[in-house]
C-alpha positions as CSV (number, residue, x, y, z in Angstrom):
1,M,29.7,15.1,18.4
2,K,29.5,11.1,19.4
3,R,28.1,10.6,23.0
4,A,29.5,7.9,25.1
5,G,27.8,4.6,24.3
6,E,25.2,5.6,22.0
7,D,26.3,3.1,19.2
8,A,25.0,0.4,22.4
9,D,21.8,2.0,22.9
10,V,21.1,1.9,19.4
11,L,22.2,-2.2,18.9
12,L,19.8,-2.6,23.1
13,L,17.0,-0.6,20.7
14,L,17.4,-2.8,17.8
15,T,18.0,-6.2,19.5
16,E,14.7,-5.3,22.1
17,L,12.4,-4.8,19.6
18,V,13.8,-7.8,16.8
19,T,13.3,-9.9,19.9
20,N,9.4,-8.9,20.7
21,A,9.1,-9.5,17.0
22,R,10.3,-13.1,17.8
23,E,8.9,-14.0,20.4
24,H,5.7,-12.3,19.9
25,G,4.7,-12.7,16.4
26,E,3.3,-15.1,14.1
27,P,6.2,-17.5,12.0
28,G,7.0,-15.3,9.8
29,P,9.6,-12.9,7.8
30,I,10.7,-10.1,10.4
31,A,11.0,-6.8,7.9
32,I,14.4,-4.6,9.2
33,E,14.5,-1.1,7.8
34,I,17.2,1.3,9.0
35,R,17.7,4.9,8.4
36,R,20.0,7.8,9.3
37,R,18.8,10.9,9.3
38,Q,21.5,13.6,10.5
39,E,21.3,13.0,14.2
40,Q,19.1,10.4,14.3
41,V,18.6,6.4,14.0
42,E,15.2,5.9,12.6
43,L,14.8,1.7,13.4
44,V,11.6,0.0,11.8
45,V,10.9,-3.8,12.9
46,S,7.4,-5.1,11.0
47,N,6.3,-8.3,11.3
48,Q,3.3,-10.8,11.2
49,S,1.1,-10.5,14.1
50,P,-2.1,-12.0,15.5
51,P,-4.6,-9.6,16.2
52,P,-4.4,-6.7,19.2
53,P,-6.0,-7.4,22.9
54,P,-8.7,-5.6,23.8
55,A,-7.3,-2.2,25.4
56,V,-6.0,-2.4,28.9
57,P,-4.8,0.5,31.2
58,A,-1.0,1.6,30.6
59,A,-0.1,0.2,34.3
60,S,-1.0,-3.3,33.9
61,H,1.8,-4.1,31.3
62,M,4.5,-2.8,33.9
63,V,6.3,-5.6,34.3
64,P,8.0,-6.5,38.2
65,V,11.1,-6.7,38.7
66,T,11.3,-9.8,39.8
67,Q,10.3,-11.3,36.3
68,N,13.3,-11.9,34.0
69,R,11.4,-11.9,30.8
70,G,8.8,-9.5,29.4
71,R,10.7,-5.9,29.4
72,G,11.6,-5.7,25.9
73,L,9.4,-3.1,24.4
74,Q,9.9,-1.3,28.2
75,I,13.3,-0.8,27.1
76,A,13.1,0.4,23.6
77,N,10.8,3.8,24.9
78,A,13.0,4.2,27.7
79,I,15.9,4.6,25.4
80,A,13.9,5.4,22.0
81,D,13.3,9.4,21.8
82,E,10.4,8.4,19.9
83,L,8.8,5.4,19.8
84,T,5.5,4.5,17.8
85,I,3.8,1.1,17.8
86,E,1.1,0.5,14.8
87,Q,-1.0,-2.6,14.3
88,A,-3.2,-2.9,10.9
89,V,-4.6,-6.1,9.8
90,G,-2.1,-9.2,10.1
91,V,0.9,-6.9,10.6
92,L,2.6,-5.3,13.6
93,R,5.1,-2.5,12.8
94,I,7.0,-0.5,15.6
95,T,9.0,2.7,14.5
96,A,11.8,4.1,17.2
97,I,14.0,6.7,16.4
98,I,17.0,7.5,18.7
99,S,19.2,10.7,18.6
100,V,23.2,10.4,17.7
101,G,26.2,12.2,17.2
102,S,26.8,13.9,13.7
């Protein structure tokens, strides 16, 4: 059974992932893949990306609530059941899986 607001959750999740690619990626194409599997939707957004910064503690990634920007991946992580970020040479790929009704 479909729960109220799940279409909005999928749309918000996709919007945050694409916005992140547009804001932080290199100029070039953004690839979007959407797959429906039983009671889940898998969203994959890939883009050209500069090398990642050196590893920093996770707490330093928290954005103050007073800041108007910079919360996209925090929102995506809160909405998605699973969020995976893969960095290869020149490419960033984010996969998000979210549960939906049948």
